[in-house]
Every structure is written in structure tokens, then in C-alpha cells.
N, C-alpha and C positions, 0 to 999 in steps of 0.2 A: 441744432446748427452751430450755434456759439460754442457749444462743448466740442463739437467736430474739429472747429477751426483751432481752438485752443489746443486740442490734443495733437493736431498736425503742426502746430508752432513748436510745441514741445518736442515733438519727434524730430524736427529739424535742429533744434539746439543741441539736443543730446547726440544726433549723428554726427555734428560738427565738433562736440566735446570729446568724442571717443577717441581720436588720435592724440589729443592732449593727455588724457587720462593714461592712455598707454605709455606715452613718452615719460610720464612723471613716474610711473610705476617702473619702468626700466631703469630710470636715474636712481630710485630708491632701492631697487633690488642690488643694482651695481655696487651701490654704497655700502650695502648691508654685506655683501660677498668679499669686498676688497680687502677686508682686514683679515680675512683667513686664508690669503691666497699663499703665504709664506709657510704656513704649516698645515700638512694634509692632517686631517683629523681620522683617529682609528677607533675602533671599539675592541678592546682587548677583554676576554673572558679569563677569570682564573679562578680554578676549584681546587679549593685546599682542604685538606682533611685531617692528615696525621699531625701530630706533635702536640706539645704544650702550649697553652696560652701565651708564654713568654716566645716560644719559637714561632708561632703564627704570628704575633706583634711585631717581632724583628723583622720577618719576612715581608709583611705589608710596608714596615717603614722603609725597608731598603728599597722596594719597588716605587715608593712614594717620592725618594729622593731623586731616582732616575727618571720618573715620569715628569717631575718639575722642570725638566728641560725640553719637554714635548707639550707645550699647552695646547689644550682642546683635546686630548687623548683621553678617552673614557674607560676606566677600568671598572668592570663588573664582577664583583667579588662574591664568592660563594663558599660558606665552610658547612662540612658535614659533621663536624664531631666525632671523628673516628667510625662513622658509619658508612660501609660500602654502598649499601643500597640506595642511601640517600645522596651520596656522591653521584652514583650513576644518573639518578633522576635529575640531579642538578646539572650536570654535564649536557644532558638531552636539552634541559630547558635553555641553557647557554646556546646550543646550537640553533635553537629556533629564534634566537633574538639577533641573528644575521651578524654575529661577531665576525672580524677579521682574523683573529688568531686565538688559539686556545691556548692557555697555560695550565696545567694539571700536576699536582702532586698527590699520587696515588695514594689511598690507604692500604690497599693490599694489590697484589699484582694480577691474580687471575680474573677477580671480579671486575677490575676496571679495563681489563684488555680490550674486550670487545666494543666498549664504548668508545675508547680511544682509536681503535681501528676505523670505527664508523664514521668519526669526524675525519680522520685522515683521507680515507676513500671518498668523502663528500668534496676535497679539495681544500679543507681547511688546515692551515698548518698548525702542528700541535707540538708545544715545549713541553717536556717531562722533567719535571724538578724533583732532585731529592731521591726520588725512588722509581725504579724502572717498572714497566709492564712486563706481561710475559711473551710479547713479540716485539720485533723491530719495527713496526709499522707507526712511525712518529718521525718527526722532522728533525729535533735536536734532543739531546739529553745534557741536562745541567746538574751535578751533584759530585759526589765525592766518591772515592773507591772505598765501600765499606769494608771489603775484604782487607786490603792493605791497612785499613785504619783498625781493624781487629788485630792485625798482627803487630802493628805499631804499638798498640796498647800492651800487647803480651811482653813485647820486648822492653817497654819502659817499666814494667812491673818487676821484670827480672832484674833490672839495674837496681831497681829501688829494695828488692828484697835479697838478702845475702845467704839467707838460710832457708829451710823448708818452709814455704807457704801453703796455708790452706785457703782457698780461692772459693768465695760464693759470687757465682754469675747471676746479675739480675738482667733478664731479656727482655726486649720489648715486645710489640705485638706479633702474635703468630701469624704467618703468612705474609708479613710484609718483607719485601726484598731487603731493607737496609738491617733489619733484625736478624735475618738468617745469614747475610753475609758477615756481619761482624762477628756474630757466633763463631761462624764457620773458620775465620781467619784468626779469631782469639785462640779457639781451641787447638787449631793445627800447631801454632807456636807453643802453646802450652805443652803438648805432648812431647815436643823436642826438649823440654825442661824438666827433667828427674826431679827437681827440688820443688818444681811446683804441681799442685794437685787442686783440682777442682772439686772441692767439698760437696757442693749443691748447687742446683739452678732453681731460680724462681723466675716466674713471669710476671711483670708489673705494668705491661701494656702501655710504655712510656709515661704513666702518671703516678705521681708521689703517694696518693692514698692507696692505690692498688699495691704498689711496691711495699708499703707499710703493712698493708693486709697480709702479703705474700710472706715477709720476714716473720710477721706474728706467728703464722702457722709453723715456722720451724724453729722458734725460738729456744727450744730445748737442744737444738744442735749447735747454737751459736757459742763462740768462744771469744776471749780477749784478744787472741792473736790473729784473727780472721782478716784477710784481705778481700774486700767487697769491690768487685767490679760492675759497674752498671753501664748499661748501654746508652743512656743519657743522664744529665746530671738531676733532673727531679727524682728519678728511682733511687740514686744514689742518697740524696737527702732524705728520702722516705727511710731507706735502711739505717741512716745515721740516727733517726728519731728513736728507731727500735733499739738500738745498741745503748742510746743515751739513756732510755727508760730503764735498761739493765744494768747502768754504771759502768760500760764497756766502751764508751766512745773515745777515750783517750789512748787506749792501747790498740784498738782495731784501726785499719786504714782504708780509706775509702777513695775510690777513682770514678769520674764519670766521663761523659763525652757531650759536647755542645760548645761550651765556653761562651754563653751568651753574656752580653753586658746588661747592667741595670740590677735593681734589687731582685734577688732570687735568682740571678742568673750564676753561670759556672764560675765566672771571673770574680764575682762577689763572695762564693761560697769556699773559693781557694784563698782569697784575701783574709776571709774569716776563720781559716784553719779547720773548715768543716771537711773540705776535700783535700787529700794529698796532691792532687793534680786533675786536670780536666783537659780534654783534646778539643780543640777548636775546629768546629765544622762551619763553614759558611753557609748562611741561608740559601743563597743563590737568587736572591731576589733582585738585586742590581744586574747581575749577570742575564738573568731571564729576560728583564725588558731590554737590555741591550740587543741580545740575540733576536727578540721579536721584532725589534725595528730593523734589525740588519735583514730580517726575512722579508718583511712587509715592503721594505724599500729596495728589494733585490741586491742586496750587498752580500760580500762572501762571508760565510759564518761556519762554525765548526759543529759536525754532526754530534760529536762527542765533546763535552765540556768538563773536565775534572778538575776540581778545586783542591788546592793543596790544605793540608792540615798541619796545625801547629799545637805542640804541648805547651800548657799553661800551668806552671807550678810556683812555688815560692821565690824562684830565682827571677822570673820575669812578670809576676802578676801586677806588681805596681805600675809598671810600664804600660802594659796591656790595658789596665783599667784606665789610666791617664788618657791613652790614645782613643779608647771608646768613648770616654766623657767629651773629649773634644770634638769627635765625630759628631755626638749627639748635638752638642751646642751648634755647631755649624750648619747641622740639618735644620734647627729651629729657626736659625738666621736666614737660611735659604727658604724656608716657608714663608717667614715673614715677608721678605723681598718679592717671593712670587705673588703673594696676596696684593702687595702694593702696586706691583706692576699689572696685575689684573685690573685694579681698581684705575689706574691711570689710562689703561686700554678702553676700559668702560667710559672715562670721561672724553677720551678723545673721539670715541665712535659717537657719541652723542651730539657733541659740538659740530662734528663733521655733518651728521645727519641734518642739524638745524640749519646750517650753511646752506645745504642742498635745498633743503625746504624754502628757505627765503628766496634764493635763486629762481626755483620753481615758480613760487608765487608772483614774482615780478613777471616772469615769461607767461604765466596765466593770464595776468591783468591785461597785458597786451593783446593775448590771443582772443580772450572774451570780448574787447573792444572791437577787435575785427569780425568777430561772430555776431555781435548785436547788429553791426552795420549791414552785413550780408543777409541777415534775418529779416530786417525790415525792409530791404528792398525786394526780397523774394516773398514776402508775405502776402502782397496785393495779388500777385500772379496765382500763388497757391489758393488764394480765397476764391478767384475766379474759377479754377478748376474744380474746387470743392462745391461750389454752388451748382454747377452742371452735374455732377455726382450725386449731389443731394436730390435735385429734381428728378433723375433717374430712379433713385433708391424709392422716392415716394411714389412714382408711378408704379414700380414694382410691387411696393406694399399694398397699393389699391387693388392691382391685378389679383394678388394673393388673398385678399379679403374677399373679392368678388368669387374667386373660385373656391374659397372655403364655404361661402354662402351656397354656391351651386351643390358643392358636394354635400353640405349639411340636408340641402333640399332633397337631393337624390336618396340620401341615407334616410331621411324621414319618410320618403315615398315608398322606400323599399319595406321599411318596418310598418307602415301603413298598410300595404299590400299584404304583408306576412299577417298582421294583427287581423284584418278583414278576411284573409283566407282561412284564418284559425277560427273566427265567428263562423265562418259558412260551413265549416267541418263540424261544428257542434251539432247543427240542426240534422244532417243525415246521421250522425253518429248516434243522436237521441233516438230517431226513427228506427236505427238499427237494434240499439239495446232494449228499448221498450218492447217491441213485439219478441224480440229474443227471451225476455224473461218471461212472458207469457207462454211461449211454446216450452220453455224449460221446466215450467210448473206443472206441464201436462203429465200425469202419471202413466199414461198410455205410450209414452215416447220410447221407441226402440233404442236401445243401449248404443248402438253405433251411431245413430243419428245424434242422440244426447250427448256423447263425447264430443263430435265434431262440433256441434253448437256451443258447448262449454268452452271449446279452444276458440271460437269465434268471439264469444263473449269476453273471454281472457284478453285476446290481444285488441278488441275494441276499446276495453277499459285502458290499457296501456296507452292507446292512441288518444284517449279523452284526457289521460294524465299529461301527457306531452303537450297536448293543446293548451290545457290550462297552465302550464309551466310558461309555454312561450308567451301567453297572453300576460300572466304576472310579470315576467320578465320586461315586457313592453311597457307595462305600467310604471315599473321602477325606473326605466331608462328614462320615460317623458316625466319622472317626478309626480306622477298622478295616483300613485298608492299612498294613501293617507292611513294614519293610524286612528282607529276609533276604539279608544281605550275604556275599560271598566275595571273596577276592582272585584277580583274573583278569587275563591280559594285554588291556588295553584296546585296543590297537592292533589284535591279531586279532579281537577282537569286533567293533569298527567296520567291519573288512575284511570280516568275513562278512555283516553286516548290509547293508553297500553292495554285496555282490556280488548280492543279489536284484534290483538294478536296472541291472545291466550289459545285460542284454538290452534293456530298454526304452531305456537310453540310446542303444544301437546302433540301434534302430529309428527314434528321433527325431533321429538324427545330433547327440547332445549329447556334448560332451566333458567325461567324468566321470572325476575323479581323486581319489586319497586319498594324503595326504602325512603322514608322522608324524614327529616329531622323533627319536624313538628306536624301534627295532623291538621292544623289550621293555619296555613302560610298564605296570608294575604298578599296580593300583587297587582299591579295596575299593567294591563296588557290587552292587545288586540285579540280577542279569541278566535277570528276568522283568518288571521295571520299566524299565529303561534301554533295552532293545530296542524298547519301545513308544515312548520319547522319539525315538530314532533314526529308526525307521519313520516316524513322524509328520513329523519335520524333512525327512527325504529326500522323502518322499511330496508333501510341499507343494511343495518345492524342482522336482521333475520335473512336477508339476501345472502351475505357473505359469511354466516355462521353455519357450518355443517351440523349434521345429526348429533345429539349428545352433547353439544356445545352449551354455553352459557351467555346470558345478557342481563345486565345489572343496570337499573336506572336508580339514581340518587339524587335527592333534593336536599341542599345544605344552605345554610345562611353564613354568608362572610359579614360578620359585625362590624369589622374595621373599615371596609369599603362600601359597606351597606349594599350588598349585592347578593341575589340568589343565584346559586350554582346549581345548574341540571348537568349531570354527566351520564353519558350512555355509552356503557362499556360492554364489549363483545369479546368472545374468544375465537373470532374468526380468522380469515386468511391473512388479515393484516395488510400493511403497505411497507414497501421499500422507502428509505429516506427520500429518494426523488419523487415518488408517487406522493408521500405525505405533503412535500413542499408545494406541489401543484394541486393539491385535492381541491382546493376553492377557486382555481383557475377556470374561466368560462370555457366550455367545451372540452375541457381536458377528460381523457379515460384512460385510467390505469390499466395494466396488463391483467385483467382478471379472467379466470378460466371459464366460469360459469356463466357469468353474466356481463353484458355489454351495454351500458346505459349512453345517454346523450350527452353528458357532461354538463347538464343545466341544473341539476337537482342541489349539490352542494353549493354551487355559485349563488343560486336563488335564495337558498336557507341563509347564506352569511348575509345577502342584502337585507333579508327580513330580520334578521337580528340587528343588524346596523339602524334600521328604522326605530327599534326599540331602545337606541343607544347602548346597545350590549356588544359582547364579542362573542365569538365561537373559536376554539382551538382543537388541535388534534395531536394525540400521542399514540404512535402505532408502530410496531415491529413486524416484520414478515414472518407469518405463520404463528404469532403470537396474540392477534387482536388488534383493536383498535378502541381509543376512548375519545369520544367527542365532548368537549366541556363548553357549556353556554353560561355566561353570566349577563344577569338581567338587573337593572336598578329596581331597589325596593320602592323608591319614594316617587310620588307622581310629578313633582316638578322636574326630576331628572330627565323625564322623558321628552322635554322641549315643547314645541308647540303642537298639540295633538286634539282632537276632538274627543268629546265624552258621549259615550253611548247613551241614547235616550231610555231605551229598554233593556232590561236586564237580558243577557245573551244566554242561548243554551249551551252548556257546557259539553253534553253528549254530541259526539260527532255523528253526523248523518251517514245514512246507510250507502248513499252515493260515495262518500269521502272514503269509508271503509272499503268500499269494492274497488275504487280507482287506486288507493296505496297499497292494497295488499294483492292486487292482481298478479304481480310479477312474482310474488313469493308464495302464491296460493298453488300447490299441486293438484293436477287433475286425478279425480278419484276415478278408479277403475273397479270399484267394488262390485258394480251391477254386471260387468263383463264376464259371461260365462267362459269357463275353462274348456278349450278344445282338446279333443284327444290328440296326443302328439303323434305325428306321422314323419316318416322319412321324406326328406325334401332334397331333390336332386341338385340344386345350386345353392351357394350362400352368399350372402352380400355382407359388406362392412360399411357401415355408414358413419362418416366422420363429421359431426356437426356440433357445433357449440350450444344452439338453441334446443334447450330441452322438449318445448313444445314441438318443434318440428321434428326433433329426431324421434320422439314418441309416435307423433302422426305417421311418420313413413314406416315406423316398425310396425304399427297397427294395420297400415294400408298394404304392406308388402310382406308382412310375416307369415301370411297364409300361403303365400307362393314359394318363399324362400326361408332358407336358414339365415337369421338376420344377427349380425354383431354390432356393437355400438361403441364409440369412442367420442370422448367430448373435446378433445384437443388433438393437434399434430402429433405429438410426443406418443400419445396413447395409441393413436391410429397407426403410427409406423410400427410399433411394437406389435400391435395385433395382427397387422398385415404380415409380418415375419412369421409370426407364431401359427396363425390360423391358415394362411395362404387361401384367402376367399376366392371365389369364382368372379366376383365383380366389387369395385370399390365405388362408393358415393362420397364426393367430399365437398365441403363448403370451401370457398377461397379464403375468405375473411375468417381465421382462428386464433386461438391464443396460442402465443408463441410463434412458431413458424406457419407460413400460410400455406393454402392448398396448393399452390403451384410448387412449392419446394416440395411437398409431399410427394406430388407427382414426379417430379423430376428424380427425386431419390429412389422411389419404387421403380421406376423405369429403367433405372441404371443398374438395379441390384438383380443378379442373376436368378434369386430366389421368387422374385415378385414382377420379374419384368413382362410376363405373359398376362398378367390381369389386367382387363380392360379398367379404365378410371373414367367416372362421370363426374365433372366440375359443376356444382351449383354456386351461383353467384348473384348479387344485386347489381353488379356492373355489367351493363348491357352494350357500352360501346365497342364498336367493332374492333377498336385497338386492343381490348381487353380479350376478347375472343380470339384473335391471332395469337397473343401472348400465351393463353392457355394451350392452342394447338401447337405452338411452339415447345412447349414443355412436354409434349406428346401425350396429352390428354385424348381420350378416344371420343368424348362428347363434352359439349359445352352447353349448359342450360341456364338461361337467365330467370331469375326470380322477379315476380311470383311466376310460377311454370304451371303448365297443365299437366296434371297428375296422369292422365291416360298418356301423354306424350312421354314423359319419364317411364311408365311402364313399357311401352313399346320400344323406347331406345334401349332399356335393359335387356328385353327379349331379343333384339336385333344383334346386340353387341354378343350376347351368350350364344347365339346362333352362330355368327361369325366364327365364334371361337371353336365351336363344334365342327364348322367346316374345316377349319385350321387343323384340328385334331384329325381329322379324316385324312387330310393332306399327309400327315405323317405316318398314318397307319395302313395306307391303302394295300400297300404290299410288303412282304417281308422276305428276304431282309431288307431293311429301308436305306434310302440313300437321302441324305439332307439336299432339299431343292429350294430354289428362291420362290417366294410366294408373298402372301398377304404378312407373313410372321415379321417381327421385327429383327433386327440384326442380333440382339442378345438372346432372343428365342431360338433362332437357327443355331446359334453358337452351341447352346445348351443341348439341344436335340443332336447335333453333329458329334459332340463331345459324348454323350450318352450312348449313341449307336456304336461309335468307334470303339467305347471301352467294352462293350458286352460283345461286339464282334471279335474283338482280339483275345477275348477269354473264353471263346466257345469250346476249345479243346480242354481247358482248365476245369477239371472235375471239383476242385475246392472253391470255385468263383461264386462268390455271394453278394447280397445287397450292400454289406458293410464294405465291400472293396470298392464298390462304385461311389457311395458315399465319401469314401477317404479320397479318392481321385477328383472329384468334382469340388468337394469341401462343403457340403450342405448336410444337414441332419437326415435322419433316417424317414421322418414324418415328412418334412419338406419335400424330400425326392419321391415319396409315394404320391403326394398331394400334386405335385408339378407334372409327373409323368402322367398321372390320371388325368389332370386338366388339359394336357397337350395332346395326348396320344390315346386316351380313352383305356389303357392298359393297366393292370397289376404289373408290378415291376417283375416280379417271380414268374408270372404269366408270360410276360413278354420275352424273358430270357429263354424259357422253357420253347415258345413258338419259335424263336429264332435258331435254337439248336435243331429243332425237328425239319424246319425248313432246310436247313444245312445237310441234316441227313437225308432228306429226299433226294437232294442233288447228288449226293455221293453215291446213294444206292443206285440211281439211274444212269451213273457214270461207269458203273461195273469194274473198276480197278482195285476195291478193296472188299475184303469180306465183311460179313455184318458185324463181326466182332470189332475189326478195325473202325468200322464206320462209327460203332458206338463209342469206341475210345477218342475218335477225332471230334466227337461232338459233345464231349465232357461226361461220359456215362461209362462208370467202372465195371458195371454189370451188364452183359449182353441180355439177361433174361428181363431186367428192370427196363432196359432200353426198348426192348420188344412189347412190353407191357404198356409203357407211356405212347410208344407209336402207333400201337393199336387203338388206344383210348382216344388219340386225338384224330386219326385218319380212319378208324374202323377197318383197318387191315394191317396185317403182320408185315415187318419188313421184308420177310423171304417172298411173300405174296405179292408185295409192292414191285419187288425187283423182278419177279417172273413176268409181271405184267407189263413192265417196260420193256424186257426182253422180248416179250412177244410182239410188241408194237415194231 
């Protein structure tokens, strides 16, 4: 009660505090967001690939200078190191990071075109830097006119060279647009200068080391007066190193492109008199950032931004170097000032947040005071209401306890009744089995009676086993089953139990083996309980293992856990994962074709193993068998509180136990039954029943009168019905897979089997179940247990009705379909069959195959169905219809005998006369004269 009041008090406090907390959160959120309203934050993705490290560094530094004016903007940088495939993947990664704009410096035009178009089509602005792609699907281009740069370089070289010049051209990366455009512009101008001659072309891929390697390959062609034009400064430096190694660096002249600042840059190389001149090409970094912000902020921008190019030589190199150095110094100053500004902003935000927190704390103190006063005033009222609710809950709890006690009492009464009834069943069962054994022992017993009595004995044993399981289960439920343990040789015990199954294994040709780790394995266990476990596991193994299978029992010792492990492995039908998960659930039954149990056995087995402080597990795969593994403690003290047997128990199983546990898997022998001479039987029956005993019993009882076929499940039964077309079908309703109602509905809707009467057998005797069976168009519904004479008379009656129906269709020829007892599907078949025959009477090539093709069934099925419905062979029916038509035409006197023969499908008049006389004992001419005389 006190806990309930405390919880309620806390709930009211929290309810009042909630608006305050929301208010504070809003203040803190607004204070955190207020500092960034002046500048909108963007995410810019930059994918760079081509160029030397100096070029890439210069580009990033230029971007950083411009980004310093836009605090809060994030630049996501990716470098692919001249690998087009890697650059494509990097761009796709940037697109997945929700960037606002994409800056890209393509390595090659064609490989990068598709991914740039993809970004553009997704609505992401794209700024292409330095090098173009193969299409115009981009937002803006920033770079230089490489073609004009090449022309400009050629003109400058012409001004520097007054006589004949032998030029070696160092070309960048093949496939890149700058390289191709610079080469084209340079060579176009060279061709206009007769005094200039391109001596050789090498490919340095923009890199110094590759340029050096390329020039070393043609070192035999190098001369002191060569003019080397390189498409960038690093390749020119690589060429210089080669000429220097050959002692020709002073006479040869070198020209490059880029004009970058800093150590190793083009400006420095001109200042050091390594290069004659270089052509300044801006990186475009600053312009790219400016254009990006113009695009993002919806300001005007240029689709194409072409940056100017300047020649740097000995005349202006000092000025250019000073300017670039000053720019770099200013850049560093800007970066320091920006870092200082960021620190000041951070301090400002922290102080402002502290101020907000102090103000909020003061407000919170005032509010909490009001809350405390309000809570104290309402606490008494809440306590009064909770006291009333508490009394109501206590009353409901007492009622629930009372109802639980009544439910337990009712359950106990039900189980007591169940147990008492089970005890009462044992007495009449004993009186059945005792005299039955005496009668079966008589050598003068007729084989038919003996077989019937064996069937009675087998099912009585099954009933006895079920009763024993129910009684054991009741004992476990009431905790009345106690262990009475003794120390025994478990190997001998398992061997004795397994010995009861050797004869069954021999009859079913099953490989049955028992393997033990040691001959003398001592174990404390209850003999009368563990034998039921082993009998149940072995019985299941033999039940679900087909002929020529294997069953293996192994006994091993787990020394680490001090446990005995008993494994029963079979190669039977196995279980699905769902069946294995529920195998030990009470009353659970898997979908087994041949056997249906009660769902008690494995559940009871598990409980008995638990009494021994053991475990049982299962490993199974469908159609690959199952393995049940039982583990039992080796030590006496691990069993808990148990009784010790005062007398040494008998390890050999009793004859009663063997009979009870092997009844389900013991086949009935028919060795004594004499073989009757086979004779032709007029009618055939198909029995669809999953219980082997009942199926064999019906076969033996009905087999003398009818040709009998068997099926153990719905799928097999349907297939045999289509294939054999029997005269009548007897089917159980509860079948593995689909049930008998589905079988009935399917066969009655099929043209091939719609005429076959179906008798349903079922243990469900309620009137609702019978109505359901009739609705599915069953011809008869018989409840188990049934009277065999009633079944036989039902079969005779249905077959007789089918015979009357056949006479209905064959009373006169030619036939006409008439409504009657036949089903709609049967009438449709007969009408269609008659129509096909009558429409083809004049066709002398008409055959049975034509009818099969028209109706859509096989030749065998057609013969059987026509025979069943009309009592005629198909060919005889066609011949009879033709001759009936011939009689009509002869009596009409309009046609000659040869014309009549042709109109009824006979090409030969002589053959027609022979067939007519054979059928009616009179020739056609005599028949006509006879009709004329009348």
C-alpha cells in the first residue's frame, strides 16, 4: 500500500515537472541554434584525381582560403591518385553522404561521364574543374582553354627559337581532355612553322618519374640542341634530369606548363634556370568555391568559366615569385585569425549557455516550490482514492484465488476420473487378452479366425499401452512417481531391452546394432522407469524406419560432465525443423504418413528422463533420419532424493512389456493363409486408409469379391484413382497430408473420376461432420467403429445404382443425354462422348484416338469410364451406333445400299453387308425388302 502511494506521489511530481523540462529544453535548443543563423552550413564533396601532389595541394589551399570566409561549411575531400575506377567509386560514396554540391576534377573524360551524369540527374549541382567530361550534363565548368594554351606555347617557342628547332613533346595522361587538347593546339601551330619539327613524342602521365623513364627509352635520339616541351612542369623536370645525366642540360631548352609556386613548382624551376619558361595555369580552387556558393545560394553564375594564362620566364619570374610568397603569407595569417575567431566564438557560446542555465535554475527553484505545495495539498485526496482502489484490488485477488482453487479442483476431478476410468479399462482388457492368448495357442484354429484374433490382440495391446501412458502421466502430474534406484550394468540392461526388437529387425531387414564404450558400465537408475524410456525410443525408431534401413544404439561416457550418453539413431523418415521443435510437446503429432500416435510417448519419456536428472535432445532432418540423445548422471548423489531398491531388480523385460511396446510395429503374419486361385472379378475397389491393420483387414474381407487396390495417403490415393479408375473408392477422412474430404471433392470435380462412388469412413460421428461429407458429394458416410455387413451392403447398393445408371445411358441407340441420377459432370461427359461419335458417323477414318483427343483423357481412362457408365466397349459402341443409323437409312428408301454404307462410315459395301448381317442376322437388301413389304 505504501509503495503504491509513493509511486502515485512520484507520478504527480513527474507530471508537473514535464512542462518545466520541456521549457528548459526549448531554451537550450534555441541558444545552441542561435549562433549559426548567420551562416547556413553546406556539405561540399570534392573528388580530385589528376595532377601532381603540388597541383593537388595548391588546389586544396586555394579552396581553403575561400572556405575561410564561410565558417561552418564542410568540405569532404577524396583523392583517387590517377585511378578512374577508384574515382567513380569515391563519387558514388560522396553522393550517398547527402552532399549539397559536387566538385570533381576528372581523371579521364569517358570513364567519369556516367557517374557525373548520375549526380546531375539526381538534382545535385556538379562543378567540373580543369578537365571536361564527355557530355554537357553538369552545372558549371571552371578551367582553362587547353587548346589555346597549346597554341600559345607553340607561338612562344617560335619566338624563342630563331632557327630550326627539333622538338620533343612530353604528353600527359592518355584519355584526359587537357592532354589531348594541349597536344592538338600545340601541334596545329607547329605545323604552320616550317622551321619547327616535332622530333619525338613521349608519354609521362603528368609524373616526373614516368617522364624520366620515357626519356631514358629514347636517350639514343636525344641531342644537345633539342627543345623539350612538356605539358606540365614535373614532366619537364624529369626530362631535364635525363639531359643532365648526359651532360646536355645547358644546351637543351625546356618548357613546361602549370607555374605553381613553392619548392619544386614551375616558378621556382624558372628562377633556378632549369626551365626556359612555364605557362601559369590557375588551379581553379577559389573560383570553384565561389561558383559553388553562387549555385547553392541561387545567385548568378557562369556555365563556363575560362581562366587566363600567363607566361612566366626570366623577365617576370622574380615578381611572380614575390607575389606568390606574399599570398602564401597572407593565407597563413588568415588561417590563424580564423582559428582565433573560432575559439572566441566557442568561448562566447559556452558563456551564453552558462547564463541560460543559471536563469533556468532560478526559474526551476521557484516552480519546484509551487509544485511541492500543490503536491502536498493533493496527496491526501489521492491517498483516499487509492485506499478505495486497494480494497477493490484485494477483493478481486481473493476472488481470483477462489476461482483458481475451484479450477484446480475441477481439473483434479477430471484427472481422477480419467485415472479411475483407465484403471477400470485394465480389468476388461486383461479379460480380453488372457482368453485371447489361450485361443491363439490352439493349433486347430482356422487361419481366418486366427488372423482376426491376432488383429484383436494387437489393438488390445495398443489400448493397454495408451492406458499405461495415461496413468504414468497422471502420476508425474501429481508428483507421485518416485525413483526407486539401484546400481546396475546399463550395458546389459540396454542389450536386454534391444533384444526384444531383433526379430522385428530381421523381418524388416533393418540393420540393428548396439555399441557400448565398455562392457561393464555401472549406473544408478530405476529399472521400471528407464525400461519404458528405452522401449519408447526403440519402438519409435522401428516404427518410422523403412525396410533395409538402419538403427544404431550407442553408449558412451562423458568424463568431463560425468554423464552417460545413450544415443538412438535411425535412418527413418526424420522430421522437419518445426516437428523437431515440438517433438516433446504434450499431445503434439507430426505429419507422419504411416503412423499416427497420441502425442504422449515422447512427452512422457522426457518427464521420466527429468526424474533421473537427465536430459533428452533430438537432431533430425526430413528423410535423413533422427537421433535421440539421452544423458544420465553417473553418480548416485546427482539423482537427488530417491529411494534405493531393497531387492535386486530383474533386468530382463517382461513378456507383457515386450508385447505392449512392439504391438504397433509387429506385422501380422499371413504365412498360414492359403493362396486362392485368381479369378476375374467384375468390380474393383480402391481403399485409401493410413492404418495398415484396417487396410489389410478390409482387403482380406473384401478381396474375394472385388479387385482391391490400396493407398496409404491422399496423394497416392488420388494418383491411383486417376490411373486405375476403380468402380468404387473407400476413404478415411483423417489422412496424412490432405484429408478425405479434399480427396472426395477433387475426384468428383474431375471428368475422369466424377462417376466413381465414394464411401467415407471416419471416427467423427457428429451430424455436422456427416453433413460436411455429403456437401463434398460423398455417396455414403460410415462412422467408425462400423458394422462390416453394413459396409458390404453399402458397396453393393452403390455399385447396383451405378449399373442402373449405365442402363439409363445404353437403353436405346442412338443415345440422347437425359437428366436422371447422374451428376452434372457425368452427364456432360456422356453428352460430349455421344455427340463426338454421332458427328463422325460418316467418317471412315474415325477412331478411338480422335475421341481421346477431343475429350482430353487417355485411351485407358476412356475405355474404363465408358465401360463403367455405359457397359460398352468403345469400338463396339461406335459400330452399334453406325449400324443403327444404317437401319434408319435403309428403311427410308432414299439411298442405295452403297450410299448407305458410305454415309455410316464404311468404304466397302461388301464389308458393310457382312458386318450388318453379323449384327442383325439379315443382309441389308433383305432388311430393305422386309421394310418395303410392310
